[in-house]
N, C-alpha and C positions, 0 to 999 in steps of 0.2 A: 632541447627542453622535453621532458617526458610528459606525456598526456595521461591524466588520471582517468580510469574508467570506473564509474560507480554502477552498482547493480540497479537493474530496472525494476520499479515497483510492479509492472505487469507480469513479471515472472516469479513473484513472491507468493508464498502460501497465504499471506494475510490480505492480499489485494482482492477487493470486491469491485468488479467492473460495473460502471453505470451503463444503463441502456442508452442514455442520450449523449454522454460526453465523457471523455477521460478526465476532464477537470472535475467532474462531479463524482468520480470513483472514490471508494471508501477504503480504510485500512482497518481490518478487524483486530489488529494488535492493540489499538488504543480505543477503548470503549468507554462509555459513561452511560448512566441511567437517566433518562428523561422522566422526572418525577411527575410531571403533568399528566402524562399518558402511560406511565409505567412501561416504557419501551427502552430496549437497549439500542443505543445509537453508536455508530463508528465515526471517528474523525475522518476528514477528507485526506486522501493519500498525499496530495501535494502539500497540505498543511503539515503533516507528519514529517515529510521530507525537508520542509523549510525550517522546522523547529528542532534545534540542536538537543533539547532535553527529550525529544522523542527519537525518531529514526535518524534525523539530520541528513545532510547531503551525502554522507558516506554510506547510508543505508545500514546503520548499526544493527538493527534487528532483522535484517533480510534473511529469509530462508528460501531457498529455491524450491519451486513446486515442480517436482519431476513429472507430475500428471500432465502438466501443460506441455512438456517436451514430448510425451507420448502421443498427445492428440493433435499435434501440429500438421497442417496441410502442406507437405513439401513436394 
């Protein structure tokens, strides 16, 4: 049986890390306007990955952020 490997949100250019938790991190690919406060809001990254009409579990809109590769502490 072949194991499928899906791209990780943390390495995507659209990923916006939350200071408190990965569960609260956002995806800048999927935005909406909060009309009450006139703010641009981002969907939660895990919601975008669970929703097939958005990124889905395959990471359909994933784009690797090479800047994160260059700043790794190895």
